N, C-alpha and C positions, 0 to 999 in steps of 0.2 A: 343181159345182166343176170337174170334168174338162173339160166343154165350154167353160167360161169360160177356163180356162188354155190349152187348145188354140187357142181363138179368138184370144187375145192373142198367142200364139206364132206363129200363122199370119200375122197382120198384121205382126208383127215381122219375119218372114222376107221378106215382100213388100217391106218398107222396106229390108231389107238388100240384096235383089236390085236394087232401084232404085238404091241408093247405089253398088253395085258396077258397075252399068251406066253411071251418070253419071260415074264417076271411073276409067275403065279404065287411064288412063296416068298416074295419080298417082305421084310419086316414092316409092320404097320408104321413105325416111326419114319422109315424111309419113304413110305407112301405119302405120309403127311408132308415130308420135305418136298417131294415131287409136286404135290399140289401147290405149295407156296412158290416153287420155282415156276410153275405154270402161270400163276397170277402175275409174277414178275415179267414173264414173257408176253403177257397181254399188254402190259405197259410198253414193253419194248416194240411190239408190233405197231402200236399207235405212234410211237416216235419215229418209226421207219417207213411211214406211209408214203413219203416222197421217194422212196427207193423200193419199188415193187419186188425185185428179186430177193432183197434182204428180208422184206416183210413176209414174203412167201416162205422163205427158209425158216424164219422165226415161227410162223404159223404151224408148219409141220413139226418143228421141234416142240411146240406147245402141245400139239395133239399126241406126240409121243410121250411126253412126261405125264400128261393126263391119263394115258393108258397105264403107266406105272402106278399112278396115284389110285386108280380104281381097281388095280389088279387083285388086292386082297378081298375086295367086295365080290368081284367076279368069281374068285376061287371059292369063297364061302358059299355062294349060291350054286356053284357047279357041283358041290358035294351033296346038295339036297337030292337031286335026281339025275345026276350025270350031265347036267347042262341044259336040259329041256326048258327049265324056267328062264334061262338066259336067251334061248332062241325065241320063246314066247314074248319076252320083254322087247327084244330087238324087232320082232315082227310087228308088235303093237306100236312101237315107236315109229317104224317106217310108215305104217298105214296112217297113224295119227298125223305125222308130219305132212304126208301127201294130202290128207283131208283138210288140214289147216291151211296149207298152201292153196288148195282149190277154193276154199272159202274166201281167203284174202284176195284172190285174183278174179273170182267169179262175181262177187257181190260188190256194190259200190261203196261199201263202208270203209272209211279211212280209219283204220284201227290205231293210227298214231295218236289220235285224240285221247286214247286211253293210256298213253305211255306213262303219265304221271301216276295214275292209279296202279298200273302194273309195277312201277318202280317202288311205290310205297308198300305194296303188298310183298314185294321181294325183300325189302328191308325188314318188314315185320316178320317174314318167314325166317330170315337169318337170325334175328333176335330171339325168336321162339326156339329155333334150333339150338342156339348157344345156351339158352337157359335150360332147355331139356337135357343138355349134357350133364348138368349138375343137379337138377331137380326134376325127377320123373313126374310129369303132370300131363303129358300128352302121349297117347298110344302111337307107336311108330307107324302103324297103318294109317291113322288119321293124318299124321304129318306127311306121309307119302301122297295121300289124296290132295292135301293142301298144296304140296309142291307141284303136283300134276296140274291143278287149277291155275296156279300162278304162272307156270311156264307155258301153259296153253295160251293164256292172254299175251304173254311176252312174245310167243311165236307169231301170233297174229299181228302184233305190232311190228315185229321185224320183217315179216313178209310184206307188210304195207310199206315199210321203208325201202325194200328192194323194188317194189312195184313203182314207187315214186322216187327212185334213186336220184340223189342230188350229185352234182359234179364232184363235190368234195368227199363223197362216200365211195371208197374203193371196194371192189369185190371181196378183197381179203378181209377188210374190216367187217363187212356184212356177213362173211362166212364165219368169222369168230362168233358173232351173235347167234347165228343159226346153229352152229356147232354146240355152243353152250346150252341153248334151248333144248336141243335134241338129247344131249348128254344127260341133262337133269330129268327130262321126261323118261328116258331109258332107266335111270336109277330109281325113279318113282315107281315105274311099272315093275321093276325087279323086286322092289320091296313089297308091292301089292301081290304079285304072283307068288313070291316066295312065302309070304305069310299064309297063303291058301294051301301051299304044299306042306307046311309044317304041321 
């Protein structure tokens, strides 16, 4: 199950990278629309779980529109130092996911018991992010570290879900979770490394 989930996730990230490369100058408004389309596709993926080929097609469509959604962010950081910060963030994300996967599989801790805490922290993070869009009270670097912490815990929870995969949990559904964890960790690292280069 782990190999299948990671394989799906890896292909998804290649598609995301391709989309971000193809649409570097997309207007921000269209990037936001792509993000909303992506969330709609998540719901569609869940509805199509009884039809794996359709769910897989929807998953890859989701990773493509997410690439369009983050393209302006990638382009902004690429202008800092020619893309080195993007490579650093991608490398840190890959290493971090490997370490978290190793922790989840090596030690006997069932991280699923912390899923309620992780979900609550995610909701709080979203609320704080929405408020900070209108009232500047939290430094972006601090928010990036908070994002990194929340999604680190969520990643451990999701790797535990893969380790104890239930019959009703499909590899595609688990790949969506791991993909979102890794994407948010990547964006957090991008913010952290980008702030250091500015």
